[in-house]
N, C-alpha and C positions, 0 to 999 in steps of 0.2 A: 504494500500500500504506500503510495507516494505521499510525502508530507504536504500539509496544506501550504499554499503560497503565502508569502509574507504579506501581512495586511497592508493595504493601501491606506495611507494617512492623509486625510483632507483637512487643511487649515482654512477656516473662514474668519476673516477680520473685517471690522467696519467701525466707523464713528458711531457713537451712541445716538440712537434715533434713526438709523439708516434702514431699519426693518430687518436686521440680521436674525433676530430671534424668531420672527414670523417665518422667514425663509427657511431656517434650519428645521423648525417644527414641521413645515410642509414637506421638506425634503425627506425627513424620516418617515413620513406617510407614503411617499411616492417610491422610495427605493428600499428594497429588502437587503438584509444582511449588512446593515450599516449601523454600527453602534455609536452612541453619543457619549463623549467624555464629559462628565459633570465636574466642573471646576470646584476647587476648594477656595474659600475666601474667609477673611477675617471680618468682613463688614457684616452689619446686622441685616436681617431679612427686611424686604420692603413689601408693603401691601400684602398680597395673598401668597407671597413666595413661601415655599415649604422646603424644609431641610431634606436633601437627597433628591429633589426634583429639579429646581433651577440651579441650586448650588448645594455644596456641603458647607454649612456655616460652622466654623470652628474658632475657638479662642486663639489669640496670637501665640500663646505658649505651645499649643498643639501644632500650629502651623510651623513654628520654628523647629520643633522636634522633627517634623517630617522633612524639612529642608536639610537638617543635619544628617538625617538617616539616608539622604539621597533618594527620597521617595517621589520626587517631582521630575517630570520631563522638562518642565520650565516653571518659573515662578517670577512674579513681578509685582511692583508696587504701583497702584493706579488710583489716583484721586485719594491718596492717604490710606488706602486699604491694600492688603496683600491678596493675590490670586495665584493659584497654582494648578497644574495639570498632573495628576497622579500617573506614574508608570503602570500601575496595576491595570488601567483600562486597555493599554496596548497589549499587555500580556493576555488579558482575557479575550480580546478580539482575535489574537493569534490562535488561541486554543479553540475558539469556536469557528474559525475560518471566515470571520467577518472583516469588514473594513472599519476604520475609525474616523469619526468626525470630531474635530476640535474647534470650539468657539473661543478664540483667544484674541487679545489685542496685539498691536504691532510689535511690542517688546517681546511678548511670548512667542509670536510667530518667528521672529528672528532667531530666538534661542532654539526653537524646534528645527528650523531649517539648517542650523549649524550642526546639529547632531543627527537629524534624519534628513539627509540631503535629497532623498527621493520623495519627500512629502510634497503633496500637491497643494499649492496655496491659492486662495481665492479672496480678492478684496471687493467688498460691496461698497459702492458709492451712492450717495443720494444724487438726484438729478441736478441739484444746485443748493446753495446755502439757504435760500428763502424756504425751500421745501423742507430742509432739515430743521430749520427753526420752527416751522409750523408743526412738524411732527413732534418735536420736543415739547412744545407748548400744549399740544393736543393731548399728550399723555397725562397732563395735570398731576405729575408726580413730584416735580422739582420746583424749587424756589427760583426767582429771577437770577440770583447770583449763581446758582448751580447751572441754569440754562446757559448763561453767558460763559461760564467756565467750560461747559461741554462744547460749545461752539468754537471756543478758542482751541481746545484740544483737537477738535475735528479738523480745524484748519492746518494743524501740524500733522495729524495722522494721514490725511489724504495725500500729503507730499510723499508718503512711503508707498504709494500704489505701484510704482514701477519695480518694486522688489518682489511682486507677486506674479505667479504664472498666469492667472486669469483675473480679469476685472469685470465685475457685473454691476451695471448701472441700474439700480432698483427704482425704475419709474413706474412701470405697470406690474403689479404683483404677480398676476397669473403668468405673464411672459417671463418674468424673472425666475419664477419657480421652475418653469420648463427649461430655461437655460441652465440653472443650477443642477437640475436632474441630468441634463445632457452632459455636463462636465464630468459628473461622477461616473455615469455609464460609459462615456467615451474613454476615460482612463482605464476602466475595466476592460473594454474592448481592445485596447492597445496591447493587452497582455495575451490575447488569444493568438495562437499560431495557426491561423486559418484566414482565408479571404472573408471579408465582411459582406453581409447582405446589403441590399439597397437601403433598407430601413436603418440598418446599423451605420452605414455611411452617412445617412442624413443626420443621425444623432451626433456623429463626430463633426460634421459640418457646423451644426448649431454650437457645439462647444468651441470649435476653432474660432468662431466669430467673436468669442469673449477672450481669446488669448491676448496677452499684453500688446503684442506687436500690431494687433488688428483694432485696438480700441484707443490708442494714444490720441488720435485726432479728436475723438468724441469726448475725451477726458479734459482737454484743454479749456473749453468754456466752463466746465465745473470748477476747475482750479481757479480760474479767473473770478468766478462768483464769490469765492472765499477770500480772495486777496483784495477785492474791491471794498471800500469803506461801507459799513452797514448803514442803511438809511434809518433815520430816527422814527 
């Protein structure tokens, strides 16, 4: 019996408010054999968040012990709180023959790519700054100071887009979900040692439209919208 292939690791990053959580939730419904790595964090739960669902909420002391024990693939400090991705999820995915999806920020993504060089990275962009600000305000979760801080962080994070393999501009949710699904499936198809069917080639074509080299021109107006002074 041949061993299971090494799990594909998919990294998805985005500025807060870009719709990343919605996209990942939909992706997990659309694609089988894809495990989601739930991050550990030292921050307190927000709203209806539950321990073990959105995050594992742990005290700083426990987080530090896990760091010292080498239990994280990556860890970073974000907005004053610590976040980390446990190695255990990668081991579990390997044993079950599944692939692994990581929802992490640009700091964590850089760490993962340095140790797992074949990880597939996807950056989700909002269509422009105005849309991102609207989404942040529409969530009604954050104070004005927090919203402004998130917008400032977003303007820095989007400059890292060119370090990712794929860039997904999340304008229309249904279309974005289909493109994200195509990216995952096309990476699996590339492993197959056989000719692809017409429908499979179509999936690869959709994914390729999101490759970094093919979206640079579309990204430029988005970058400009964040560099322009905000209107009062």
